[in-house]
C-alpha positions in Angstrom: 12.3 -17.1 38.6 9.7 -18.2 35.9 10.5 -16.8 32.5 7.5 -14.8 31.0 9.1 -15.3 27.4 10.1 -17.8 25.0 12.5 -15.8 22.9 13.9 -12.4 22.1 14.9 -11.2 18.6 16.2 -8.0 17.0 13.9 -6.3 14.6 14.5 -7.0 10.9 15.4 -3.9 8.8 11.7 -4.0 7.3 10.3 -4.1 10.9 12.5 -1.2 12.0 11.1 0.8 9.1 7.6 -0.1 9.9 8.2 0.9 13.5 9.7 4.1 12.6 6.8 5.0 10.2 4.2 3.9 12.7 5.9 6.2 15.5 6.2 9.2 13.3 2.6 9.1 12.2 0.7 7.3 14.9 -2.7 8.2 13.4 -1.9 6.3 10.2 -3.6 2.9 9.5 -1.0 2.0 6.8 0.2 -1.1 8.6 -3.1 -2.0 10.4 -4.6 -5.2 9.4 -8.2 -5.8 10.3 -10.8 -8.4 9.3 -14.5 -8.6 9.9 -16.8 -11.5 9.4 -20.4 -12.2 9.9 -21.7 -15.1 12.1 -25.3 -16.5 12.0 -26.8 -18.4 14.8 -25.7 -18.7 18.5 -22.1 -18.5 19.5 -20.9 -20.2 22.7 -18.8 -17.5 24.0 -16.7 -19.7 26.4 -15.8 -22.2 23.6 -15.1 -19.3 21.2 -12.7 -17.7 23.8 -11.1 -21.2 24.3 -10.5 -21.6 20.6 -9.0 -18.1 20.3 -6.7 -18.8 23.2 -5.7 -22.1 21.6 -4.8 -20.3 18.4 -2.6 -17.8 20.3 -0.9 -20.5 22.2 0.0 -22.4 19.0 1.5 -19.5 17.1 4.5 -17.4 18.3 3.7 -14.4 16.0 0.5 -13.9 17.9 2.3 -13.9 21.2 5.1 -11.4 20.0 5.4 -7.9 21.5 7.5 -5.2 20.2 9.6 -3.3 22.7 11.0 0.0 21.6 10.8 2.4 24.6 13.7 2.8 27.0 15.8 0.3 25.2 19.1 0.6 23.2 17.6 -1.2 20.1 14.1 -2.1 19.4 13.3 -5.9 20.2 10.5 -8.5 19.5 9.7 -10.6 22.4 7.8 -13.8 22.2 5.7 -14.3 25.3 5.1 -17.6 26.7 1.4 -16.7 27.3 -0.6 -13.9 25.9 -4.0 -13.3 27.4 -6.9 -12.4 25.2 -10.4 -11.2 25.9 -13.1 -11.8 23.3 -15.6 -8.9 23.5 -19.1 -9.6 22.2 -21.5 -6.9 21.3 -24.9 -7.5 19.8 -25.4 -5.0 17.2 -28.4 -6.3 15.6 -30.5 -3.2 16.6 -28.2 -1.1 14.5 -29.2 0.0 11.0 -26.6 0.0 8.2 -26.4 3.8 8.5 -25.9 3.8 12.4 -23.3 0.9 12.1 -20.5 3.5 12.0 -21.3 4.6 15.5 -20.5 1.2 17.0 -17.4 1.3 19.1 
């Protein structure tokens, strides 16, 4: 059978604390990191998706999943492959005021 993961680790005490606080208050964005950026010009979505997949394949942390349900102790599992999907939405028609409506 082909393994679907590269490695399995126990959580560090800090990770356990973050997991605990995240599960206690799931609506909190305290530990959420989000970035946005503007791009001008045309984007080749196929090449962009390929670049995104390449970054994920090179960095274990981007392929790491945290397993905490129905296990004795929470674990982090480094997947061999993590599939991503780049979603493109043209929001040029939105005004600054209506931008908060974009989902």
